Backbone as a chain_set.jsonl record, in Angstrom:
{"seq": "XXXXXXXXXXXXXXXXXXXXXXXXXXXXXXXXXXXXXXXXXXXXXXXXXXXXXXXXXXXXXXXXXXXXXXXXXXXXXXXXXXX", "coords": {"N": [[75.201, 99.823, 102.959], [77.831, 100.649, 102.878], [77.759, 102.097, 100.635], [76.176, 104.378, 101.136], [77.766, 105.537, 103.171], [80.049, 106.3, 101.907], [79.199, 108.014, 99.644], [78.15, 110.072, 101.103], [80.687, 111.267, 101.843], [81.243, 111.989, 99.045], [79.461, 113.67, 98.383], [79.919, 115.898, 100.199], [82.598, 116.586, 99.518], [81.851, 117.332, 96.567], [80.346, 119.416, 97.111], [82.273, 121.213, 98.413], [83.892, 121.803, 96.145], [82.152, 123.355, 94.791], [81.13, 125.733, 96.264], [82.607, 128.017, 98.122], [84.321, 127.75, 101.491], [82.681, 128.394, 104.374], [82.926, 130.815, 106.89], [82.782, 130.036, 109.513], [82.686, 127.239, 109.048], [85.434, 126.814, 108.448], [86.599, 128.249, 110.65], [85.902, 126.181, 112.926], [86.975, 124.028, 111.721], [89.596, 124.401, 111.826], [90.063, 124.497, 114.648], [89.752, 121.731, 114.87], [87.513, 120.46, 115.321], [84.479, 118.301, 115.361], [81.416, 118.725, 113.854], [79.403, 117.949, 115.749], [80.84, 118.065, 118.204], [81.085, 120.802, 118.295], [78.574, 121.422, 118.513], [77.865, 120.622, 120.763], [79.542, 122.194, 122.639], [78.545, 124.575, 122.081], [75.711, 124.277, 122.844], [73.601, 123.91, 121.073], [72.028, 122.313, 118.322], [73.305, 119.688, 116.194], [72.534, 119.78, 113.42], [71.974, 122.347, 113.213], [74.258, 123.732, 112.934], [75.348, 122.445, 110.512], [73.198, 123.608, 108.966], [74.012, 126.229, 108.974], [76.611, 125.972, 107.706], [76.149, 125.247, 105.116], [75.026, 127.617, 104.543], [72.49, 128.474, 104.991], [70.006, 129.812, 106.541], [70.078, 130.946, 110.446], [68.952, 130.863, 113.686], [69.239, 133.759, 115.576], [70.009, 133.62, 118.49], [71.416, 131.081, 118.205], [73.748, 131.577, 116.411], [74.947, 133.483, 118.182], [75.393, 131.881, 120.3], [77.132, 129.903, 118.986], [79.119, 131.929, 118.21], [80.285, 132.64, 120.765], [81.089, 130.203, 121.894], [83.256, 129.639, 120.207], [85.01, 131.671, 120.621], [84.626, 134.16, 119.673], [83.684, 136.72, 117.55], [80.031, 137.264, 116.373], [79.79, 138.342, 113.795], [82.235, 138.027, 112.934], [81.757, 135.137, 112.066], [79.373, 134.996, 110.576], [79.105, 137.25, 109.071], [79.99, 137.658, 106.173], [78.764, 135.716, 105.129], [76.07, 136.163, 105.195], [75.017, 138.634, 103.781]], "CA": [[75.597, 100.698, 103.971], [78.918, 101.415, 102.711], [77.472, 103.112, 99.517], [76.025, 105.809, 101.816], [78.895, 106.457, 103.873], [81.189, 106.833, 100.356], [78.319, 108.947, 98.969], [78.187, 111.056, 101.943], [82.062, 111.91, 101.819], [81.573, 112.519, 97.899], [78.58, 115.119, 98.465], [80.986, 117.032, 100.853], [83.747, 117.066, 98.326], [81.416, 118.342, 95.574], [80.043, 120.821, 97.761], [83.202, 122.138, 98.876], [84.143, 122.624, 94.838], [80.98, 124.502, 94.213], [81.2, 126.921, 97.226], [83.782, 128.331, 99.123], [84.135, 127.277, 102.862], [82.211, 129.397, 105.335], [84.065, 131.215, 108.118], [82.097, 129.124, 110.691], [83.269, 125.798, 109.113], [86.813, 127.304, 108.532], [87.046, 128.403, 112.44], [85.335, 125.087, 113.429], [88.045, 122.858, 111.471], [91.123, 125.085, 112.259], [90.242, 123.973, 115.829], [89.854, 120.536, 114.991], [86.069, 119.996, 116.079], [83.44, 117.905, 114.409], [79.782, 119.369, 113.988], [78.68, 117.168, 116.861], [81.718, 118.566, 119.272], [81.06, 122.127, 118.373], [77.162, 121.742, 118.785], [78.037, 120.18, 122.448], [80.072, 122.935, 123.374], [77.559, 125.842, 121.917], [74.72, 123.991, 123.33], [72.646, 123.947, 119.654], [71.917, 120.795, 117.533], [74.205, 119.617, 114.865], [71.923, 120.341, 112.353], [72.054, 123.826, 113.05], [76.033, 123.876, 112.379], [75.209, 121.864, 109.152], [72.441, 124.283, 108.017], [74.787, 127.303, 108.809], [77.646, 125.761, 107.098], [75.528, 125.497, 103.952], [74.716, 128.763, 104.214], [71.019, 128.641, 105.21], [69.584, 130.973, 108.091], [69.936, 130.249, 111.657], [68.439, 132.068, 114.657], [70.376, 134.826, 115.883], [70.662, 132.981, 119.533], [72.164, 129.979, 117.733], [74.732, 132.232, 116.105], [75.727, 134.066, 119.36], [76.015, 130.792, 120.857], [78.331, 129.468, 118.517], [80.502, 132.689, 118.436], [80.595, 132.49, 122.283], [81.67, 128.984, 122.059], [84.59, 129.786, 119.285], [85.734, 132.686, 121.404], [85.058, 134.985, 118.353], [82.265, 137.936, 117.216], [79.025, 136.66, 115.433], [79.937, 139.181, 112.664], [83.607, 137.116, 112.243], [81.361, 134.007, 111.436], [78.282, 135.162, 109.551], [78.81, 138.7, 108.309], [80.006, 137.612, 104.803], [77.988, 134.799, 104.475], [74.71, 136.364, 104.987], [74.935, 140.097, 103.744]], "C": [[76.92, 101.587, 103.318], [78.732, 102.301, 101.57], [77.298, 104.329, 100.18], [77.014, 106.437, 102.484], [79.828, 106.935, 102.634], [80.26, 108.059, 100.032], [78.255, 110.138, 99.768], [79.651, 111.892, 101.688], [81.898, 112.569, 100.104], [80.711, 113.889, 97.958], [79.39, 116.194, 99.108], [81.856, 117.572, 100.058], [83.026, 117.67, 97.093], [80.807, 119.619, 96.067], [81.022, 121.717, 98.03], [83.988, 122.643, 97.49], [83.472, 123.328, 94.452], [81.025, 125.797, 95.217], [82.6, 126.798, 98.183], [83.635, 128.033, 100.613], [83.618, 128.427, 103.424], [83.274, 129.81, 106.352], [83.753, 130.539, 109.312], [82.808, 127.851, 110.358], [84.845, 125.935, 109.013], [87.247, 127.379, 110.13], [86.914, 126.806, 112.981], [86.434, 123.831, 113.029], [89.422, 123.317, 111.601], [91.159, 124.656, 113.946], [89.706, 122.499, 116.259], [88.615, 119.944, 115.489], [85.249, 119.69, 114.967], [82.264, 118.96, 114.743], [79.245, 119.055, 115.479], [79.685, 117.706, 118.092], [81.349, 120.035, 119.254], [79.522, 122.445, 118.922], [77.11, 121.669, 120.413], [78.431, 121.547, 123.131], [79.399, 124.419, 123.152], [76.195, 125.435, 122.349], [73.427, 124.264, 122.12], [73.033, 122.274, 119.392], [72.974, 120.998, 116.296], [73.734, 119.952, 113.821], [71.761, 121.622, 112.254], [73.365, 124.379, 112.453], [75.552, 123.536, 111.104], [74.405, 122.92, 108.732], [73.365, 125.724, 108.043], [75.903, 127.29, 107.857], [77.456, 125.763, 105.515], [74.923, 126.484, 103.738], [73.075, 128.9, 104.266], [71.051, 129.361, 106.866], [69.677, 130.189, 109.24], [69.625, 131.267, 112.431], [69.595, 132.811, 115.273], [70.882, 134.113, 117.638], [71.358, 131.901, 119.282], [73.566, 130.622, 117.479], [75.529, 132.768, 117.392], [76.259, 132.922, 120.449], [77.398, 130.161, 120.343], [79.493, 130.58, 118.404], [81.001, 132.542, 119.89], [81.429, 131.13, 122.288], [82.963, 128.727, 121.139], [85.065, 131.091, 119.865], [85.446, 134.174, 120.284], [83.61, 135.924, 118.633], [81.151, 137.113, 116.018], [79.45, 137.235, 114.275], [81.342, 138.395, 111.827], [82.912, 135.895, 111.609], [80.5, 133.917, 110.5], [78.267, 136.407, 108.899], [79.09, 138.728, 106.788], [79.309, 136.625, 104.263], [76.817, 135.158, 104.243], [74.873, 138.17, 104.922], [73.99, 140.94, 104.217]], "O": [[77.012, 102.814, 103.265], [79.494, 103.262, 101.468], [78.046, 105.283, 99.964], [77.19, 107.656, 102.461], [80.249, 108.091, 102.622], [80.761, 109.166, 100.229], [78.298, 111.226, 99.194], [79.636, 113.079, 101.363], [82.446, 113.655, 99.913], [81.171, 114.987, 97.645], [79.515, 117.297, 98.575], [81.967, 118.78, 99.849], [83.644, 118.583, 96.546], [80.808, 120.686, 95.453], [80.797, 122.923, 97.934], [84.644, 123.683, 97.539], [83.918, 124.157, 93.66], [80.926, 126.905, 94.69], [83.271, 125.897, 98.687], [82.451, 128.129, 100.936], [84.051, 129.505, 103.017], [84.315, 129.188, 106.565], [84.63, 130.517, 110.175], [83.504, 127.332, 111.23], [85.497, 125.052, 109.569], [88.089, 126.66, 110.668], [87.927, 126.288, 113.451], [86.704, 122.897, 113.784], [90.349, 122.519, 111.465], [92.261, 124.503, 114.473], [89.361, 122.106, 117.374], [88.707, 118.88, 116.102], [85.153, 120.346, 113.93], [82.232, 119.785, 115.656], [78.736, 119.905, 116.209], [79.061, 117.736, 119.152], [81.31, 120.536, 120.378], [79.244, 123.439, 119.594], [76.493, 122.436, 121.151], [77.759, 121.994, 124.061], [79.663, 125.338, 123.927], [75.374, 126.343, 122.219], [72.386, 124.828, 122.456], [73.802, 121.451, 119.888], [73.33, 122.005, 115.684], [74.515, 120.527, 113.063], [71.389, 122.086, 111.176], [73.454, 125.302, 111.645], [75.279, 124.539, 110.446], [75.006, 123.435, 107.789], [73.373, 126.327, 106.97], [76.221, 128.304, 107.235], [78.326, 126.158, 104.74], [74.178, 126.491, 102.758], [72.545, 129.558, 103.371], [71.801, 129.367, 107.841], [69.442, 128.98, 109.226], [69.879, 132.43, 112.12], [70.739, 132.372, 115.391], [72.077, 134.14, 117.933], [72.093, 131.593, 120.22], [74.504, 130.295, 118.206], [76.707, 132.447, 117.551], [77.222, 133.019, 121.209], [78.425, 129.963, 120.993], [80.672, 130.236, 118.488], [82.197, 132.317, 120.076], [82.55, 131.185, 122.795], [83.645, 127.717, 121.308], [85.812, 131.577, 119.016], [86.234, 135.119, 120.305], [82.789, 135.86, 119.548], [81.528, 136.507, 115.015], [79.513, 136.343, 113.429], [81.49, 138.222, 110.617], [83.434, 135.524, 110.558], [80.573, 133.051, 109.627], [77.339, 136.619, 108.118], [78.581, 139.614, 106.103], [79.174, 136.551, 103.041], [76.257, 134.704, 103.245], [74.84, 138.858, 105.942], [74.121, 142.156, 104.076]]}, "num_chains": 1, "name": "protein.A"}
């Protein structure tokens, strides 16, 4: 079990070294929110946030809910991530 928890942290660190942070992740971190907390605020699944932060597509409804929960526009969160 300990190896898995350390492995997850290492994967996150390696991902952050390879890819710049997304505007969504930056906004979430600036507000000191976990993915679970943001998911609850936006009424979306945590996996939706994880996918968006890894630059995978999410549906428009989820994007709008995330923007509303963070009091910003959807373009500010995804405009540069999904050109």
